[in-house]
C-alpha positions as CSV (number, residue, x, y, z in Angstrom):
1,M,83.5,40.1,176.1
2,I,81.2,38.4,178.5
3,K,82.2,38.4,182.2
4,Y,80.6,36.0,184.7
5,C,80.5,36.8,188.3
6,F,79.6,34.1,190.8
7,S,78.9,34.7,194.5
8,F,78.2,32.0,197.1
9,T,76.2,32.3,200.2
10,T,77.7,31.1,203.5
11,M,75.5,27.9,203.4
12,Q,76.8,27.1,199.8
13,I,80.4,27.6,201.0
14,R,79.8,25.2,203.9
15,L,78.2,22.7,201.6
16,I,81.2,22.9,199.2
17,S,83.6,22.5,202.0
18,I,81.6,19.4,203.3
19,A,81.7,17.9,199.8
20,F,85.4,18.5,199.5
21,L,86.0,16.7,202.8
22,L,83.8,13.8,201.9
23,I,85.8,13.3,198.5
24,A,89.1,13.5,200.4
25,G,87.9,11.0,203.0
26,L,86.7,8.5,200.2
27,S,90.1,9.0,198.4
28,F,91.9,8.1,201.6
29,S,89.6,5.1,202.2
30,F,90.2,3.8,198.7
31,S,93.9,4.1,198.9
32,Q,93.8,2.2,202.2
33,V,91.8,-0.6,200.7
34,A,94.2,-0.6,197.6
35,F,97.1,-0.7,200.1
36,G,95.7,-3.7,201.8
37,A,94.4,-5.6,198.8
38,V,97.8,-7.1,197.9
39,G,100.9,-7.9,199.9
40,C,104.2,-6.0,199.8
41,T,106.3,-6.9,196.8
42,L,109.8,-5.6,195.8
43,N,109.7,-2.7,193.5
44,D,112.5,-4.2,191.2
45,P,113.3,-7.8,192.3
46,D,116.2,-8.2,190.0
47,R,117.9,-5.2,191.2
48,D,116.9,-5.6,194.9
49,V,118.0,-9.2,195.3
50,K,121.4,-8.5,193.5
51,R,121.9,-5.4,195.7
52,L,121.3,-7.4,198.9
53,F,123.1,-10.6,197.8
54,P,125.8,-9.9,195.2
55,E,126.8,-13.5,195.0
56,S,123.3,-14.6,194.1
57,T,122.5,-16.0,190.7
58,G,118.8,-15.6,190.8
59,Y,115.6,-16.0,192.9
60,K,112.2,-17.7,192.9
61,T,109.0,-16.2,194.3
62,D,106.3,-17.8,196.3
63,F,102.8,-16.1,196.9
64,I,101.2,-17.5,200.1
65,S,98.1,-16.4,202.0
66,I,97.3,-17.3,205.6
67,K,94.0,-18.5,204.3
68,E,95.5,-21.1,202.0
69,K,98.2,-22.1,204.4
70,G,96.1,-22.6,207.6
71,G,92.9,-20.7,207.6
72,Q,91.3,-19.2,210.5
73,L,93.2,-21.2,213.1
74,L,96.5,-19.9,211.6
75,Y,95.1,-16.4,211.6
76,E,94.3,-16.5,215.2
77,K,97.7,-18.1,216.0
78,I,99.5,-15.3,214.2
79,E,97.4,-12.7,216.2
80,K,98.4,-14.4,219.4
81,E,102.2,-14.5,218.4
82,L,102.0,-10.8,217.4
83,G,100.1,-9.9,220.6
84,D,97.8,-7.7,218.5
85,K,94.8,-7.9,216.3
86,L,95.4,-8.0,212.6
87,D,93.8,-5.0,210.8
88,S,90.6,-5.8,208.9
89,I,91.6,-3.8,205.9
90,Y,95.2,-4.4,205.2
91,E,96.1,-7.5,207.1
92,T,93.3,-9.7,206.0
93,I,93.3,-13.6,206.0
94,D,93.5,-13.7,202.1
95,V,96.3,-11.2,201.5
96,P,99.0,-13.0,199.4
97,Y,102.5,-12.5,200.9
98,S,105.5,-12.5,198.6
99,F,108.5,-14.5,199.5
100,Y,111.7,-14.4,197.6
101,D,114.0,-17.4,197.9
102,V,117.6,-16.1,197.0
103,L,119.5,-18.6,194.9
104,K,123.2,-19.3,194.4
105,G,123.0,-22.0,191.7
106,K,120.3,-24.4,192.8
107,E,120.9,-23.7,196.4
108,V,118.6,-21.3,198.4
109,I,121.0,-19.1,200.5
110,A,118.5,-16.6,202.0
111,H,114.9,-15.3,202.0
112,I,113.6,-11.7,201.3
113,H,110.0,-10.8,202.6
114,G,108.2,-7.5,203.0
115,V,105.0,-6.5,204.8
116,N,102.7,-3.5,204.6
117,Q,102.4,-1.7,208.0
118,K,100.1,1.2,208.8
119,G,102.1,4.4,209.8
120,T,101.0,7.8,211.2
121,Y,101.1,9.3,207.7
122,G,100.2,6.4,205.6
123,G,101.4,2.9,204.6
124,M,104.9,1.8,205.3
125,Q,106.6,-1.1,203.5
126,L,109.2,-2.9,205.6
127,I,111.6,-5.3,203.7
128,I,113.8,-7.8,205.5
129,A,116.4,-10.3,204.3
130,T,117.0,-13.4,206.5
131,D,119.2,-16.4,206.7
132,L,117.5,-19.8,206.3
133,K,116.7,-19.9,210.1
134,G,115.0,-16.5,210.2
135,K,117.8,-14.3,211.4
136,I,117.7,-10.8,210.0
137,L,120.6,-9.9,207.6
138,A,119.3,-6.7,206.3
139,F,116.3,-4.3,206.8
140,Y,115.2,-1.3,204.9
141,Y,112.0,0.7,204.2
142,Q,110.8,0.5,200.8
143,K,108.2,3.0,201.4
144,M,107.5,5.5,204.3
145,S,105.8,8.9,204.6
146,S,106.8,10.9,207.5
147,P,108.4,14.3,208.2
148,E,111.2,12.4,209.8
149,A,111.5,9.6,207.2
150,S,115.2,10.3,206.7
151,K,116.0,9.5,210.2
152,F,114.3,6.1,209.9
153,F,115.9,5.4,206.6
154,D,119.4,6.1,208.1
155,K,121.5,2.8,208.4
156,K,122.5,3.8,212.0
157,F,118.8,3.0,212.8
158,T,117.9,0.1,210.5
159,N,121.2,-1.8,211.1
160,Q,120.2,-2.1,214.8
161,F,117.8,-4.9,213.8
162,I,120.5,-7.0,212.0
163,G,121.1,-10.3,213.8
164,L,117.8,-10.3,215.5
165,T,115.3,-13.3,215.3
166,L,111.7,-13.7,216.1
167,E,112.6,-15.1,219.5
168,D,114.3,-11.6,220.3
169,F,110.9,-9.8,219.5
170,I,109.0,-12.3,221.5
171,K,111.2,-12.0,224.5
172,G,111.5,-8.1,224.3
173,N,115.2,-8.3,223.5
174,V,115.0,-5.5,220.9
175,S,117.1,-2.7,222.2
176,A,116.8,-0.4,219.0
177,T,116.2,3.3,220.0
178,D,113.7,5.6,218.4
179,P,115.7,7.8,216.0
180,S,112.9,10.5,215.7
181,S,111.9,13.4,217.8
182,N,108.1,13.4,217.3
183,S,107.3,10.2,215.5
184,H,107.3,7.6,218.3
185,Q,104.3,5.9,216.8
186,D,106.1,5.2,213.6
187,F,109.0,3.7,215.6
188,Q,106.4,1.4,217.4
189,A,104.7,0.5,214.1
190,T,108.2,-0.5,212.7
191,V,108.9,-2.8,215.6
192,R,105.3,-4.3,215.2
193,G,105.8,-4.6,211.4
194,L,109.2,-6.5,211.9
195,K,107.8,-8.7,214.4
196,K,104.9,-9.4,212.1
197,N,107.1,-10.0,209.1
198,L,109.2,-12.7,211.2
199,I,106.0,-14.4,212.2
200,L,104.7,-14.7,208.7
201,L,108.1,-16.0,207.5
202,K,108.1,-18.6,210.2
203,E,104.4,-19.6,209.8
204,L,104.0,-19.5,205.9
205,K,107.5,-20.2,204.7
206,L,110.0,-21.8,207.1
207,D,110.0,-25.3,208.4
208,D,108.9,-25.3,212.1
209,T,112.0,-27.2,213.2
210,V,114.4,-25.0,211.3
211,S,112.6,-21.7,212.2
212,N,112.9,-22.5,216.0
213,T,116.7,-23.0,215.8
214,K,119.0,-20.2,215.9
């Protein structure tokens, strides 16, 4: 039986460590690019729409990008409304956003829309259901990586956003409290993501007259 014994010098160990870090960094970068390459879609639209709206009879889906709806001028308008720069990786002008029109017969009774939002430990996916004027009827995380994720998932937290509109976010009338002990950045990211979600809904989907009416 032949035994092989390998020994590494300190320099070789350092080089191996650097190579490992580079590979890990590239993997994270690729995951961020993949995360931003497409908009947030429902994991199971048939199940999710029915769960949120048991009375619904179906849904239709629209895929709309800022680029096709209004181009650079709209992109800059959304940044101004958001009060923050859109990320150059996962919030680009050509990202297709998915809008689900909830149907009862032939009538549209609500909208469902999700967005990707950068969190402390990776990407979050924030899903909201709204009425036809853009008022939040339901909110949940489809994805979140955090040691305190269960606190954010709790309905005692997510239900605090029910009834809010974009105007509430713009005027600072959001009184939801951070449920976490050490994840305040994720709380802030959630508020930003919800505001962005409502802005995109207004600018890409809702009629301006309707969206500005409570």
